[in-house]
N, C-alpha and C positions, 0 to 999 in steps of 0.2 A: 599648243597655243601658249603664248607668252606675252608679256609686256616688258618693255625696257624703257627706262627714263633716267632723269637726273634731277637733283635737288641742290640748289645753291645754299651754302652755309657760310658763316663768317670765316671759316678756316678751310674753305675749298669746296669743290663740287662733289657731292655723293652721287654715285652711279648705282642704279638698282636694276634687278631683273626678277620678275615674278613669273612662275609657271603654274601648272595645274596643282602641284604639291604645295604651293605657297610661295613666300619670299625665298628666292634662291640665292641672291647675293645683294649685299649693300656694302659698297666699298668706295674709298676715296680714289682708288686706282681704276681708271677707265679700261685698261687692258685686261682686267680680270672679268669684264663683262664680254660675253660672246659677241662675235662680229654680226653685223646686220645680215650679211649673206647667209650665215648659219641659221639665224633666227627666221628669215623669210621662208625657209624650207619647212618650218614647223607650223605655220599659221593655219588655223581652221575656223575661227570665229565661233558664233553661236552662244549657247548657254555657258560654255567654259569661259568665253570672253567676258561675260557679265561677272562671273566669280572673280576673275583676275582684276577687273576694274574695281570691285569692292575691296579687294586686298590692297590695291594701289591707293585707293581713297583713304583707307585706314592708315597705311604707311605714311602718306603725306600729312594727314592730320597729326599723327604722332610726332613726326619730325618738326612740324610747325610748333607744336606744344613744347617739345624738348628745347628747341633753339630760342623759344621765348620764355625759357625758365619756368615752364609749367611741368611739374612732375607728371609723367605719362606712363601708364602701364601698357606697353606694346603687347597686345593680345593677337598678334598676327600668327597665321599658320606659317611655320618655317619649314622649308624643304631640306631635310637632313640627308637626302640621297647622296651617297658617296662619302659620307662622313663616318668615321669609325665609331663604334659604340662608346669607347672611352671618351673621345672628343665630344660626342653628343652629351654624355653625362656631365662633362665639365661645362659645356655651354648652358645646359639646362640649370645647373647649380649656380653658375655665374649670374644668370638672370635674376636670381634672388638677392644679389648684392645691390642695395638701394642707392638712390641719388645721394651724392656727397659722401659715400662710404668707399673705402679702399680695402683690399684684401691682398695678402702676399701670395705668391705662387704656391708656396708650400701649404698655406692655410686653405687655399682653394682646392688643392689636391686632397687634403684631409676631408674637407666638406663634401667633396664629390666621391669620397671613398676610393681614391686612387693612392694606394700605399707608395710612399717615397716617390710621389708623382710630380714634384716641382718641374722636372724637365718635360714631362708629358703636358703639363699645363702650359709651359712656355711654347711648346710645339703647337698646341691647340690655339693659343693666342695669336701666334704668328700666321696661322691659317684661318683665322676667324672670318667666315663669309658674311657675318651679320653685324658689322661695326655699329655702334650706338645701341642697337637692340640687344645684342649680347655684349655688354659693356666692358670689353677687354681693356679699355683705358683705365678701369678701376683696379686693375691687377698691377701690383708693384712688387719690387724686390723687398726683402726684409730691411735692407739698409740703403736702398737706392730707388730711383724712379722705375727701373726696369726698361723694357723696350716697348716699341709700338710700331707696327708695320707701316702706318701712315705718317710716321715721323714724330719725334719727341715734342716738337713745338705744338703739334695738334693735341697730343696727349695732355700736355700742360694746360693748353687752352680749355680742353674739355673738362679737366678736373677743376680748374678755377671757375669755369662756367657753372659747375655744380656746387660751388661754394667751398671747395677745398683750397684753403688759403696757404696752409703750411705744406711744404713739400718735404718736410722731415718726417720720415715714415717710422713706424712702430710695429710692435707685435700686436696682433689682435685686430679684428674687424670692428671699427667704430667710426663714428663721425669725427672728422678733425677740422 
């Protein structure tokens, strides 16, 4: 059983998928969400459906709060199936970087206990299945904005939305 939907934002449409394990994907890229034909094969309804609707309701409340500049602690069940243990550790650690804060790739690697792991962090960010909830837009290069799989314009918008006015980056995690 699963749910699939979309949510309109000022910087494009977010597409999501929820299954028994929790939120499976939240992405600006529609092609990352499985096709309807694949999903129809999995439907079964019942009690599982109620759980999925509760997760969806929590997701939509959180997105509404986020895009209305209300700090929201997404307490959703995330489905990490198919994600390596290192990437999972990076994603869990990144969830602790707060609204309006940024962290460099190497700092996040250190925080997550991944030695010399800036490249691993970059790989995890490029494959992040939970955009906004695992706030990969808050990860920057030591001396640059870094990348963002949904486009740098969106990364800049999201950072400014959170109150990051200066795009001159620094060493250390702190509010700018």
